[in-house]
Steps between C-alpha positions, in 0.01 A plus 500: 500500500554808282715505188799666670499249786492212251785646298704571812451146630603359162798733483621393842444134417676519162870413512738762371615452144810616318522766235526294184400136543202339334297524823497879461239501234391371168616611160391439146159537344263486796197589292310817428491756780145516637336834434381718787430862591607685814474857624835641613552685826493816285154410367599399145373181338754248375372231266745228409320452168594856402869426560522235227809564291694627802716298736346499849631420846240426767631488855292374793629656824400637842606789722600259779710277271872543567621346169256727313681806637802408286303412187271806484774761438663271242173481309471879513848533351419249226176682412700819450785330313280306253194726470605612151508133394139458614549336840202524734549409867198447725523441874208314657488522877344216696455719808162478674544832681375708212585735224620789718770291667627373165491850346700648791751216490556531124532877542762462774703274270456744210361230269403643162346193341129415545402336828163341571342260743482139382137395496391147585428457128857591399642275772286216369610563140872507583503273802558334703721777633665316788790731565574861429647656313378297205583661169370424151686599183266523200627539145358722225271219381333482841671173594636447850868437435606464862351476850744565784423436864710693753730797474713551191838671492539803272709332233265203470183707485657722234579188294143374532367837382735495201365154413142626473606816317612274218733579212 
């Protein structure tokens, strides 16, 4: 079974969760964010190791994921709002249908933050990714401060970003 089929089966089998309860994700020091490199749909390399000192949001998503459709534009807005404070948002698609599909989809949505395909290596490093969207909030020290499974409302995601921006 391919990666998308596995994720879809897990998504359909996973009970819905609320917006704020402890089942939504994990918070606190979850350890150092594993380093990886990806090539964006625009052909640029992104290396997590080069982003040390900046707060980072990594969002695992797919073009067919209905909850992702709400989260993606919110992340784009946050990237614009907090860019001057160093925020770096990276979208990692789990689509198996290729780079062109993901590039067209991101273009249709007008996403301005970097988008790449999630490699098996990245999925292994940050997994298991059992439901999408799954979003990681990484502080300036490179520590995962929060892992959230499922969609996040605008106010909550803004608060999580402000947490990793720090004082």
